[in-house]
C-alpha positions as CSV (number, residue, x, y, z in Angstrom):
1,M,61.7,-84.7,-10.9
2,M,61.3,-84.6,-14.8
3,V,59.9,-82.4,-17.4
4,L,56.3,-84.2,-18.4
5,K,57.1,-83.8,-22.2
6,D,60.3,-85.3,-22.0
7,I,59.2,-88.6,-20.0
8,L,56.3,-88.7,-23.0
9,Y,59.1,-88.9,-25.7
10,K,57.7,-91.6,-28.2
11,V,54.3,-92.2,-26.5
12,T,51.7,-92.2,-29.0
13,I,49.3,-89.5,-27.9
14,N,45.6,-88.4,-28.9
15,A,45.2,-85.6,-27.3
16,V,46.9,-83.1,-24.4
17,V,44.4,-80.8,-22.3
18,G,47.1,-78.7,-20.2
19,S,50.8,-78.0,-20.1
20,T,53.2,-80.6,-21.0
21,G,55.9,-78.4,-19.7
22,I,55.4,-78.8,-16.0
23,T,58.2,-80.8,-13.7
24,V,56.9,-84.0,-12.1
25,G,57.9,-86.1,-9.5
26,K,57.6,-89.2,-10.6
27,I,55.5,-92.0,-12.3
28,E,52.6,-94.2,-10.8
29,F,49.8,-96.6,-11.8
30,D,48.8,-97.5,-8.4
31,S,46.6,-94.7,-7.4
32,R,47.2,-95.6,-3.3
33,Q,51.2,-94.9,-4.0
34,I,50.3,-91.3,-5.8
35,Q,52.0,-88.0,-3.9
36,T,52.0,-84.2,-5.1
37,N,53.2,-83.7,-8.4
38,D,52.9,-87.4,-9.2
39,V,52.1,-88.4,-13.0
40,F,49.3,-91.0,-12.9
41,V,49.0,-93.6,-15.6
42,A,45.3,-95.3,-15.8
43,I,45.6,-98.4,-16.7
44,S,42.5,-100.8,-17.4
45,G,43.8,-104.1,-15.8
46,V,42.3,-107.7,-15.5
47,V,41.1,-107.2,-12.1
48,T,40.5,-103.3,-12.0
49,D,40.2,-100.6,-14.2
50,G,42.4,-97.6,-13.2
51,H,40.3,-95.1,-14.9
52,K,37.9,-95.0,-12.1
53,Y,40.9,-93.9,-9.7
54,I,41.4,-90.4,-11.4
55,E,39.6,-88.4,-9.0
56,K,41.5,-90.0,-6.1
57,A,45.0,-89.7,-7.3
58,I,44.5,-86.4,-8.3
59,K,43.0,-85.5,-5.0
60,D,46.3,-86.9,-3.3
61,G,48.0,-84.9,-5.5
62,A,48.4,-86.1,-9.3
63,T,49.1,-83.4,-11.4
64,A,49.4,-85.1,-14.7
65,I,47.1,-88.0,-15.8
66,V,47.5,-90.5,-18.2
67,C,44.7,-92.5,-19.7
68,E,42.8,-94.1,-22.5
69,S,39.7,-91.8,-22.6
70,L,39.6,-88.5,-21.1
71,P,37.6,-88.0,-17.7
72,E,34.0,-86.1,-18.1
73,Q,34.8,-83.3,-15.4
74,L,38.5,-81.8,-16.3
75,H,40.6,-79.6,-13.2
76,D,41.9,-76.8,-13.8
77,G,45.7,-76.8,-13.1
78,I,45.8,-80.6,-14.0
79,T,47.5,-81.9,-17.5
80,Y,45.3,-84.7,-19.0
81,I,47.1,-86.7,-22.0
82,E,45.1,-89.3,-23.5
83,V,46.7,-92.2,-25.3
84,A,46.3,-95.0,-27.4
85,S,47.4,-97.1,-25.0
86,S,48.1,-97.2,-21.5
87,N,50.3,-99.7,-20.8
88,E,52.6,-98.5,-24.0
89,A,52.2,-95.3,-22.7
90,L,53.7,-96.7,-19.2
91,A,56.6,-98.7,-20.6
92,Y,57.8,-95.8,-22.7
93,M,57.4,-93.3,-19.7
94,A,59.7,-95.8,-17.8
95,N,62.1,-96.2,-19.6
96,N,62.6,-92.3,-20.7
97,F,62.4,-91.6,-16.9
98,Y,65.0,-93.8,-16.0
99,G,67.2,-92.8,-18.7
100,Q,67.0,-95.4,-21.3
101,P,68.8,-98.1,-19.4
102,S,68.4,-101.2,-21.7
103,E,70.9,-99.0,-24.1
104,N,73.4,-99.3,-21.5
105,L,74.0,-103.0,-21.3
106,K,73.5,-106.3,-23.6
107,L,69.6,-107.2,-22.8
108,I,68.7,-110.7,-23.5
109,G,65.1,-111.7,-23.8
110,V,63.7,-115.9,-23.5
111,T,60.3,-116.5,-24.2
112,G,58.6,-119.5,-24.6
113,T,56.6,-121.7,-22.5
114,N,58.8,-123.9,-20.8
115,G,62.7,-123.5,-20.0
116,K,62.5,-119.7,-19.8
117,T,63.9,-119.8,-16.2
118,T,66.3,-122.5,-16.7
119,V,67.8,-120.4,-19.7
120,S,67.7,-117.0,-18.5
121,S,69.0,-118.3,-14.9
122,L,71.7,-120.3,-16.3
123,L,72.7,-117.8,-18.6
124,Y,73.4,-115.4,-15.5
125,Q,75.3,-118.0,-14.1
126,L,77.4,-118.6,-17.0
127,F,78.5,-115.0,-17.9
128,K,78.9,-114.7,-13.8
129,K,81.8,-117.2,-14.1
130,A,82.8,-115.7,-16.9
131,G,83.7,-113.0,-15.2
132,Y,81.1,-110.1,-16.2
133,K,78.8,-108.1,-14.1
134,V,75.7,-109.7,-15.0
135,G,71.4,-108.9,-13.9
136,L,68.5,-111.5,-14.0
137,L,64.9,-111.1,-14.3
138,S,63.1,-113.9,-13.6
139,T,60.1,-116.0,-12.2
140,V,62.9,-117.0,-9.3
141,K,64.7,-114.1,-8.2
142,I,66.0,-110.5,-9.5
143,M,69.9,-110.3,-9.7
144,V,71.7,-107.2,-9.9
145,D,74.9,-108.4,-10.1
146,N,75.6,-109.6,-6.6
147,T,72.5,-108.6,-4.8
148,S,69.4,-110.4,-5.2
149,Y,65.6,-109.3,-4.8
150,K,62.8,-110.7,-4.9
151,A,60.4,-111.4,-8.0
152,T,56.5,-111.5,-7.9
153,H,56.4,-111.6,-11.5
154,T,57.7,-113.7,-14.3
155,T,58.0,-110.3,-16.6
156,P,57.5,-107.4,-14.2
157,D,55.5,-103.7,-14.4
158,S,57.5,-101.7,-17.3
159,L,58.4,-99.3,-14.0
160,T,60.0,-102.3,-11.9
161,I,61.9,-103.6,-15.2
162,N,63.1,-99.9,-15.6
163,K,64.0,-99.6,-12.3
164,Y,66.1,-102.1,-12.0
165,L,67.7,-101.7,-15.4
166,K,68.6,-98.7,-14.0
167,M,70.4,-100.2,-10.7
168,M,72.2,-102.0,-13.0
169,N,73.7,-99.3,-15.2
170,A,74.7,-97.8,-11.8
171,E,76.6,-100.9,-11.1
172,G,78.6,-101.4,-14.5
173,V,76.2,-104.4,-15.0
174,E,77.3,-105.6,-19.0
175,F,74.5,-108.0,-19.7
176,C,71.0,-108.8,-18.7
177,F,68.8,-112.0,-19.1
178,M,65.2,-111.5,-18.9
179,E,62.9,-113.8,-18.9
180,V,59.8,-112.3,-21.2
181,S,56.2,-113.9,-20.7
182,S,52.9,-113.7,-23.1
183,H,51.2,-111.2,-20.4
184,G,54.5,-109.0,-20.3
185,I,54.2,-109.0,-24.1
186,H,50.6,-108.9,-24.6
187,Q,50.4,-105.8,-21.9
188,S,53.7,-104.3,-23.9
189,R,55.7,-104.0,-20.6
190,T,58.6,-104.3,-22.8
191,A,57.7,-101.7,-25.2
192,G,60.8,-99.3,-25.2
193,L,63.5,-101.5,-24.2
194,R,66.7,-102.5,-26.0
195,F,67.4,-106.2,-26.8
196,E,70.4,-107.4,-27.8
197,G,68.7,-110.7,-28.8
198,G,65.8,-112.7,-28.1
199,V,65.6,-116.6,-27.0
200,F,62.2,-119.1,-28.2
201,T,62.2,-122.2,-26.3
202,N,58.7,-123.3,-27.1
203,L,55.4,-123.5,-27.1
204,S,52.4,-125.6,-25.5
205,H,49.3,-125.4,-23.7
206,D,49.4,-122.7,-21.4
207,H,47.7,-119.4,-20.2
208,L,44.7,-120.0,-22.1
209,D,42.3,-118.7,-19.4
210,Y,44.0,-115.1,-20.4
211,H,44.9,-115.6,-24.2
212,D,41.7,-116.9,-26.3
213,T,43.3,-119.2,-28.3
214,F,46.5,-121.0,-28.7
215,A,47.0,-119.2,-31.9
216,E,46.7,-115.7,-29.8
217,Y,49.1,-117.1,-27.3
218,R,51.4,-118.2,-30.3
219,D,51.6,-114.6,-32.1
220,V,52.1,-112.7,-28.7
221,K,54.9,-114.4,-28.6
222,K,56.0,-113.8,-32.4
223,K,55.5,-110.2,-31.5
224,F,58.1,-110.0,-29.3
225,F,60.6,-111.1,-32.4
226,D,58.9,-109.2,-34.7
227,Q,59.6,-105.7,-32.4
228,L,63.6,-106.8,-32.3
229,P,65.7,-104.7,-34.1
230,K,68.0,-105.7,-37.3
231,E,71.4,-105.7,-35.3
232,A,69.9,-108.4,-32.7
233,F,70.1,-111.9,-32.9
234,A,66.9,-114.4,-33.2
235,L,67.6,-117.6,-31.9
236,S,64.6,-120.1,-31.9
237,N,64.2,-123.9,-31.5
238,I,63.2,-125.3,-34.6
239,D,62.2,-129.0,-33.2
240,D,59.3,-127.1,-32.3
241,K,56.6,-126.1,-34.8
242,N,56.5,-122.8,-34.2
243,G,60.0,-122.0,-34.2
244,L,60.6,-121.1,-37.7
245,V,57.0,-119.2,-37.2
246,M,58.7,-116.9,-34.9
247,F,60.8,-115.5,-37.9
248,Q,58.6,-114.9,-40.2
249,N,58.4,-111.5,-39.5
250,T,61.3,-110.3,-37.1
251,Q,64.2,-108.4,-38.5
252,A,67.0,-109.8,-36.5
253,K,69.6,-112.3,-37.4
254,K,68.2,-115.2,-37.4
255,Y,69.5,-118.4,-35.6
256,T,68.7,-122.0,-35.1
257,Y,68.8,-125.2,-32.3
258,A,67.8,-128.4,-32.5
259,L,68.1,-132.0,-31.2
260,K,66.1,-133.6,-34.3
261,N,66.6,-131.4,-36.8
262,Y,69.7,-129.7,-39.4
263,A,70.1,-126.7,-37.1
264,D,73.2,-123.9,-36.4
265,Y,73.5,-125.5,-32.9
266,R,72.5,-128.9,-32.6
267,A,72.8,-131.5,-30.2
268,Q,72.9,-135.6,-29.6
269,I,72.2,-136.8,-26.5
270,L,75.1,-139.6,-26.2
271,E,74.2,-140.7,-22.1
272,S,71.0,-139.9,-19.8
273,E,71.2,-140.2,-16.0
274,F,70.2,-138.9,-13.1
275,S,73.8,-137.6,-12.4
276,G,73.3,-135.4,-15.6
277,L,73.6,-135.8,-19.6
278,L,77.0,-136.1,-21.7
279,L,76.1,-134.4,-25.0
280,K,77.7,-133.8,-28.5
281,V,77.0,-130.2,-29.2
282,N,78.0,-129.6,-32.8
283,D,81.8,-131.4,-33.0
284,S,82.4,-131.3,-29.1
285,E,81.5,-133.5,-26.2
286,L,80.3,-131.9,-23.6
287,W,79.1,-133.2,-19.7
288,T,76.4,-131.7,-17.8
289,R,74.7,-132.1,-14.4
290,L,71.6,-131.0,-15.8
291,I,69.0,-134.2,-16.4
292,G,66.9,-135.0,-19.5
293,S,66.5,-134.6,-22.7
294,F,64.2,-130.8,-21.8
295,N,67.6,-129.8,-20.7
296,A,69.5,-130.8,-23.6
297,Y,67.3,-128.1,-25.5
298,N,68.0,-125.5,-22.8
299,I,71.7,-126.1,-23.2
300,L,72.1,-125.7,-26.9
301,A,69.5,-122.1,-26.2
302,I,72.7,-121.1,-23.3
303,Y,75.4,-122.3,-25.9
304,G,74.0,-120.5,-28.7
305,A,73.0,-117.3,-26.7
306,A,76.5,-117.3,-25.3
307,E,78.8,-117.4,-28.6
308,L,76.1,-115.0,-30.6
309,L,77.1,-112.2,-27.3
310,G,80.7,-113.1,-28.0
311,L,82.2,-115.9,-25.5
312,E,84.5,-118.3,-26.7
313,K,83.3,-122.0,-28.0
314,D,85.9,-123.9,-25.4
315,E,85.1,-121.4,-22.7
316,I,81.4,-122.1,-23.1
317,L,81.6,-125.6,-23.2
318,R,84.0,-125.4,-19.8
319,L,81.4,-123.0,-18.2
320,I,78.3,-125.5,-18.9
321,S,80.0,-128.1,-17.2
322,E,80.2,-126.2,-14.5
323,L,76.9,-125.1,-14.3
324,E,74.2,-126.1,-11.1
325,N,70.6,-126.8,-11.6
326,V,68.1,-123.9,-10.8
327,A,65.4,-124.3,-7.8
328,G,62.9,-126.0,-8.3
329,R,64.0,-127.4,-11.8
330,F,64.3,-131.3,-11.7
331,Q,65.7,-130.5,-8.1
332,Y,66.4,-133.9,-6.4
333,F,68.2,-135.9,-4.2
334,I,68.7,-139.1,-2.6
335,S,67.0,-139.9,1.1
336,G,69.4,-142.1,3.1
337,K,66.8,-145.5,2.2
338,Q,67.3,-144.7,-1.4
339,V,64.0,-143.3,-2.1
340,T,65.1,-140.3,-5.0
341,A,62.9,-137.0,-4.6
342,I,62.4,-134.7,-7.1
343,V,60.9,-131.1,-7.1
344,D,60.2,-129.6,-10.6
345,Y,57.9,-126.8,-11.5
346,A,56.8,-128.5,-14.1
347,H,52.8,-127.2,-14.1
348,T,51.8,-127.5,-17.9
349,P,51.0,-130.7,-19.8
350,D,54.2,-130.4,-22.0
351,A,56.5,-129.4,-18.8
352,L,55.1,-132.6,-16.8
353,K,55.1,-134.7,-19.7
354,N,58.9,-133.9,-20.2
355,V,59.6,-134.7,-16.6
356,L,57.8,-137.9,-16.8
357,E,59.8,-139.3,-19.7
358,T,62.9,-137.9,-18.7
359,I,62.7,-140.3,-15.4
360,N,61.4,-143.1,-17.4
361,D,64.1,-142.8,-19.8
362,I,66.6,-143.5,-16.5
363,R,65.1,-145.2,-14.5
364,T,64.6,-149.4,-14.5
365,K,61.3,-149.8,-14.1
366,N,61.6,-152.1,-11.3
367,E,61.0,-148.8,-9.0
368,E,57.4,-147.4,-8.4
369,L,57.2,-144.0,-9.6
370,I,54.8,-141.9,-7.3
371,T,53.9,-138.4,-8.8
372,V,51.9,-135.5,-6.5
373,V,50.6,-133.0,-8.7
374,G,47.4,-130.2,-8.6
375,C,46.6,-127.6,-10.6
376,G,45.9,-123.9,-9.8
377,G,42.7,-122.5,-9.1
378,N,41.1,-119.4,-11.1
379,R,43.7,-120.6,-14.1
380,D,43.5,-122.5,-17.6
381,K,40.6,-124.8,-16.4
382,T,41.4,-126.9,-19.9
383,K,44.5,-128.3,-18.9
384,R,43.5,-129.7,-15.8
385,P,42.5,-133.2,-17.1
386,K,45.4,-133.1,-19.3
387,M,47.8,-133.0,-17.1
388,A,45.9,-135.5,-14.8
389,H,45.7,-138.0,-17.9
390,I,49.8,-137.9,-18.8
391,A,50.4,-138.2,-14.9
392,S,48.2,-141.7,-14.5
393,A,49.7,-142.5,-18.1
394,L,53.5,-142.3,-17.1
395,S,53.3,-142.7,-13.6
396,T,53.3,-146.3,-11.4
397,K,51.5,-144.3,-8.9
398,V,49.7,-140.3,-8.7
399,I,48.5,-138.5,-5.9
400,F,46.3,-135.9,-6.8
401,T,46.2,-132.6,-4.5
402,S,46.5,-128.9,-4.4
403,D,48.4,-126.6,-6.2
404,N,47.4,-122.9,-5.5
405,P,44.1,-122.9,-5.0
406,R,43.5,-119.7,-4.9
407,N,39.6,-118.9,-4.4
408,E,38.5,-121.8,-5.8
409,V,37.4,-124.8,-4.1
410,P,40.5,-127.8,-4.5
411,E,38.3,-130.9,-4.4
412,T,36.8,-129.4,-7.4
413,I,39.8,-128.7,-9.5
414,I,41.2,-132.4,-8.7
415,E,37.5,-133.5,-9.9
416,D,38.2,-131.5,-13.2
417,M,41.4,-133.2,-13.1
418,E,40.2,-136.8,-12.9
419,K,38.0,-136.3,-15.9
420,G,41.9,-136.9,-17.5
421,V,42.4,-140.5,-16.6
422,E,42.1,-143.2,-18.8
423,P,39.7,-146.0,-16.9
424,Q,42.9,-148.4,-17.1
425,N,44.9,-145.8,-14.9
426,F,42.2,-145.3,-12.4
427,K,43.8,-147.9,-9.7
428,K,46.8,-146.2,-10.0
429,T,45.5,-142.4,-8.3
430,L,44.5,-141.4,-5.0
431,A,43.2,-138.0,-4.0
432,V,44.8,-136.4,-0.6
433,T,43.7,-132.3,-0.9
434,D,45.9,-131.3,1.5
435,R,49.5,-130.8,0.1
436,R,51.5,-131.4,2.4
437,Q,49.8,-134.9,3.6
438,A,50.0,-136.1,0.4
439,I,53.7,-135.6,0.1
440,K,54.0,-137.6,3.5
441,T,51.7,-140.1,2.1
442,A,54.0,-140.2,-0.8
443,C,57.2,-140.5,1.3
444,Q,55.1,-143.3,3.2
445,M,54.3,-145.3,-0.2
446,A,57.8,-145.1,-1.5
447,G,60.5,-148.0,-0.8
448,P,64.3,-148.2,-1.7
449,K,64.7,-147.1,-5.2
450,D,61.8,-145.8,-5.7
451,I,61.3,-142.4,-7.1
452,I,59.0,-139.2,-5.8
453,L,58.0,-136.6,-8.3
454,I,55.9,-133.8,-6.5
455,A,55.3,-131.5,-9.9
456,G,53.8,-127.8,-10.2
457,K,55.1,-125.4,-7.5
458,G,58.9,-125.9,-7.9
459,H,60.8,-122.7,-6.3
460,E,57.7,-121.3,-5.3
461,N,58.0,-120.9,-1.1
462,Y,54.5,-120.4,-0.6
463,Q,50.6,-121.6,-1.0
464,E,47.6,-119.2,-2.2
465,I,44.5,-120.2,-0.9
466,K,41.6,-117.5,-0.6
467,G,43.7,-114.9,-1.2
468,E,46.4,-115.5,1.6
469,R,49.8,-116.9,0.7
470,F,51.5,-119.4,3.4
471,D,54.7,-120.6,4.0
472,F,55.1,-123.7,1.9
473,D,57.9,-125.3,0.3
474,D,57.9,-128.6,-2.0
475,Y,61.7,-129.6,-1.4
476,K,62.0,-128.9,2.4
477,I,58.7,-130.9,2.8
478,V,59.5,-133.9,1.1
479,Q,63.2,-133.6,2.8
480,E,61.7,-133.5,6.0
481,Y,59.2,-136.6,5.9
482,L,61.9,-138.5,3.9
483,K,64.3,-138.0,6.7
484,Q,61.6,-138.5,9.5
485,L,61.0,-142.2,8.0
486,Q,64.6,-143.6,7.9
487,E,65.0,-142.3,11.4
């Protein structure tokens, strides 16, 4: 229980009807969860408008309503708070309700198109190995020190974020690494949080179903750095042309990393194999089990962030050499018949290009490179032909298939993809709508020393079709079929 006016600290309020001195139970933005004495925050969401459910929330026991426009009918005994932004209000309210938990640990936000999960997850691993109590808020999972919780969004809603940060406080967590998505920034889910630092990985084509233009997508990412306090650090990849854009209005201390440009943290790739990378990081050599030039950037981000958080250079180098790959990020195994199978989350043109170029840099070119790839339904359609163009140009064979078709017809998604295939590459491609069958086909096509890349879903253990989620794990399925074929 908490006094409403204390929960509203720092919220931009336009109007108040009723008393803010009332005691309330908890905050909810889902009207189905309302109980007696709760505060209901009406949010204009992408799918539905919470303002439609104000009456239902009151009927179910809400005693306070936070909304962007006051309803025509006002009830006696109910407090109404009109705010400029319900999303932002919810974030500040959640922060206040849970006692400003981000103030009690060092919170690092990682943003960018690709690499967020790898950088945040590996920083979690590294600081655990260094002996600290650590938290993680990522696409793959949420960790409160040693306890794992299921993640539902890249950046959870602000109530969930603050709830887990509060749990981390109770466990004595010192550092928390958090993926910060463009959706999360745009919807103010991180408002009110105190960040010790921010890391920018890169920016490429993604989420243009949500953001109208690439410039808007870039500026939303930049907003995260604009909001960092002057005591924080901002660490940015300046080989990306948008890397310096992130610094334009930040008050935070600026640090850079790069493979191609002069930077505070720089690396040179000395060796690149399926077994890992040999890097020269600043003046020190480092071996890592992570694979490919895109992971060289991730290693630099991890190295820089760890040093800025106070770890010693020699300890960082030692710990990085012990890090293990993140589930679904260039996760591979070699079958008994010497077929290499790689599962990767690459679901943007840039990520797919990075993975395929990495494989092509390492392989001898005497092997077939068979790529299984699809695109998600009800998402950015403009990237579909680009994904297919890259897959067909950089593979010896390509199987177009379903990803998460959601409410779209899978064959239509594949047709959109095929528009990007150049005429000379058509003979390399085939379409197998059923993803399981597509993976089986790739396994049947592969001979000794050949390489299969299954792209797009990575760590996901489901397929979403017409509103339902079905169990589906790329890594387990390819293992199963390759094992069958060698028996």
